[in-house]
N, C-alpha and C positions, 0 to 999 in steps of 0.2 A: 588472522592475516589473510587467509584464503578468501574470506567474505569481503574484506575491503578491496582486495585485488579484483574480485568479480564485479563489485560495484563500480570501481574505476574503469574497468573495461566496458561496462554498459554505458557509462557517462561519456567516455571518449568516442564510442561508436555512435552514440546519439548526437553528439556535438558535431561530428564529422560531416553530417548531412547538410543539405541546403534547403531553405524554405523561402518562398517568394513573398506572398502577402497573406495576412490572416483572413480566413474565411469565417467571419463571425456570424454569418447567417445560418451556419450549420448548428448553432446552439439551439435553435428553435425546433430542430428535428427531435422526434421522440427518443431515439437512442441516446442522443446527447443530453436531453433533459433527464433521462433516467441515470445517466452517468453523473450529472450534477447532484441529483438526489442521493446517490450512493456515496459520492464524495462528501457531501454534508453529513451523512450518517456515519461515515468512517471517521471523520474529524471529531464528531460528537462522541463516538465510541472510544477514540484514543484519549480524549480529554477525560471522559468518565473512567477509563481504565487507569490512567495515571493518578486520578484522584483516589480511586479505590486502592491503588498500590500504596499510596501514602498511609491509608488506614491499616492495611495488613502488613506494613513494613516489618521485615524480620520474621514473619510468621511462616507457617508451613506452606501456605498457598502463595507466598510472595513471588516465587519463581514462575509459577503458572500464570499469574497476573502480569508479570513482566512480558512473558511471551504473548499473551493475549493483546496487551497494549502495543507491542511491537507489530503484531499482526494487523491491527487497525491502522497503524502508520503505513505499513506496506500496502494495505488496501487503498488508502488515500493516495499514495504515490502512484499506484497502478491506475486509478481513475483519473488522476491529474495528467499523467502521461498520455492516457487514452484521449482525454479532451484536448490536450495540446496537439496531438497528432490529428484529431478530427478537424480542428479549426485551422490547421496548417500554420500555427505560430512558429513551430520548429519542426524540422524534418527528423522525426523519431521513427526508427525502424518498427515495423509492425509486430515484431517478436518481443519488444521490450515490455509492453503492458501485459502480454501473455506470460512472460517469465515472472513478472512481479505477482501475477495472480497465482501462479504455481507456488511461489514462495509464501504467499499469504495463506493458501490452503494448507501447505506444509506446517507453517507456524501454528495455525489453529488446531490441526490434528495433534501436533506435539503438545500443545497446551492442554488439550483435553486428556491426552495420555498422562501428562504430568499431574493433572488434577485427580484423575482416577487413581494414580499410584499413591498420591498422598492420602486420599480419602479411604483407601482400602487397607 
């Protein structure tokens, strides 16, 4: 319940802003290109994670792989919001991608901890 409330607060705050016109020329800059590459890798990691989750369904590592796959989804959302903010498609506060990156790092550390707990 708390997680969904936090997500809704982030969405409402992000939608409340105002954006003028998209600046698509910023996509050619190196930071944005790197963001696109990370976004592509995050989506590929999420797809691979969900496919692997189907293989280990019900196993001891299923929970850890759920967290890993969710982490990849959070990373993709972080990069997507960062690119939307950079191209000025929507007025997203600067803290939203950073909060998503913290959530991503936390989910990955927790998944590693969960994997270590299962394997020891």
